[in-house]
N, C-alpha and C positions, 0 to 999 in steps of 0.2 A: 392553315389546317382546316379540313372540312368539318362542318357541324351539321347534323341531320342531312348528310349527303349534299350539302350546299357549300361549294368552295367560295371563299371570299374573292372579290375582284382584286386583281393586281394593278388595275388602273386607278390612280388617285382621283377622287371626286373633283370635278371642276369647281373653282371658287364661285363662279357665276353659272348657274344651271342654264342649259341651252334654251329652254323655253322662256326663261326670264329675259335673257339677252335678246332673243328673237322678238319678244314682245315690245322691245324698245326700238326696233328697227323701223326706219322710215327713209326709203331711198330718195325721197324728194325733199327731205328736211333741209331748211335753210335758216340762217340767222342774219341779223343786221349788225352794222357797226354801232358802237365799238366792239371789236372782237379781241380775243386774247390768244396769242400763239405761245407754244412751248416747244422746246427742243430736247431731244434725247439722243445720246450716242451710246452704242454698245461698248462694253469694256474692251473688246478686241479691236474696236474702231472700224469694223468691217461694214457696219450698218448705222444709219442715222435716220431720224424721223422728225418732221415738223407737223404738229397738229394744231387745231384751232378749236376754241370753244366760244359760244356766244348764246345770246338769248333769242328764242323764237318769238314770233308775234303772239303766240298763245301762252307765253310765259315759261314754257319748258326749256330745259337746257339742251343745247346742240353741241355734239363733239364730232370732229371730222379729221381724218388723216389727210393732210395737204400734200406731203411729199415724203417718200420713203425709198431711199436709195443706198447703194454701196458707198462706203467711205464717208468722210465728214468734211472734205474740202469745199463742198458745194453749199454748206449750211449758211455761213455768214453772208455771202452775196445774195443768196435766196431770201433770207430774212430781211436784208436791207431793202430789197425790191418790194417785199410784202408790206413793210412799214411805210414805204413811199406811197403805196396805193391805199393804205389804211392808216393815216397819220394819227388817228385818235386811239390806236390800238397799242398793245404791249406785247413783249416777248419775255418769257421766263425761262430760267436755266437753274437746274439743281447744282448748287455750288460745291457739293461734295461728290457729284457723279462725274462720269466720263466727259460729259458736255462742258464741264467747267474749264477744260483746256481751251475752249473757244473764247473765253471771256476777254483775253488780251486782243484778239482779232475784232471782237465786237467793239471794244474800246477804241481801237485804231480807226475803225469806220464810224466812230461817233454814234453808235447805236445804243440807246439806253436799254438796259436789261434789268428786269426784276429778278433779283437773286434769291432763290428759295433755299431754305435751311433744311436740315435733317428733320426737324419737327414738321415743317410744311410737307415734306415728302411722305412722312408717316400719316399725317392727318388727311392727305389728299386721297389715299386709297380708301379710307373709311367714307369720305364724302362721295366718291365715285360709286362705291357699293350701295350706299344708302339711296342715292338717286336712281340707280338701276332697280333696286328692290321696291322703291315707292312709285316707279313708273314716271319719274320726273325728268328723265334723260332720253334723248333721241340720238341715234347714230345712223349712218347711211348704209349699213350692212356691207362694209368694205372688207374684202377678203383678208388683207394684211392685219387689220384690227381684230377680226374674228379669230384668226389663227393665233395671234399673240395672246388674246384672252384665254383661249383654250389651253395654251401651253404654259401660262404663267403660274408660278407658285407664290408663296408668301414667306416673308422673313420678319422676324420680330425686331422692332426698334422700341426699346423700353416696354411700355404696356400697350403698344400699338403695332399694327402690321403695315408692311410695305410690300410692293411687288418684288418677287424673287425671279431672277432670270433663268436659272438652270442652264440647259443646253440650247434653249430656243432663243430666237430674236423677239424681244417684246418691246422694242423701241417705239413701235406704233402705240401700244397700250400705255406705256409710261408717259409719253409726250401728251397723249389725250387726257390722261389723268391729271397731269400738272397744268394743262391748259384749263381744265374745268376748275381746279382749285384756284387758279389765278383769276378766273372770271368771277367766282363767287366771293373772293376776298379782296378784290380791288375796290377801293373807295372811289366812287365817281365824284368828280368835282361838282360842287354845288353851283347853281345859277343864282345870281344876285340881281335884284331889282329894287332900286330906291333903298339900298342898304340892308335889305331883308333877304335872307336865304329863301329860295323858292323850293 
């Protein structure tokens, strides 16, 4: 309904404003090993995505969409090859999401998977939004990730929020969010010298 001759917008506000997201863009962003991969598959299984997160030399977080294609049959062999090239790295899967159906295939391929819980999924969105708002995250301005962020909604899990899919494909965004969470919450093995942790 109009008020003072101004009609309210019928378009819902973006969860992350364009200028804030654009401010985190760096097409040349890179990160070093170890990196952390994450997988997401759409409920209809028509799309899947694998993203990576890592730490940049300047200490900022880096997220990047590695592969985004139709279907899900390509995911396990692709991840197997990624981990062969990055042996110190990890791959994470939401155990209550559509990608969980890939867990038996990962197991048959002897691919270790970090299994994320519903609580992880809910907290990961908050971490992603915080790092964007604080300018601590960089992305490579990839179209699929930009589109996913623009179309994503949010759903409540307890007293937290998680990404909501709606009618759009947000596998790129979900996988990037889970990769970031995995990077920030993975405990790096300590180095020992003469019996003392370094």
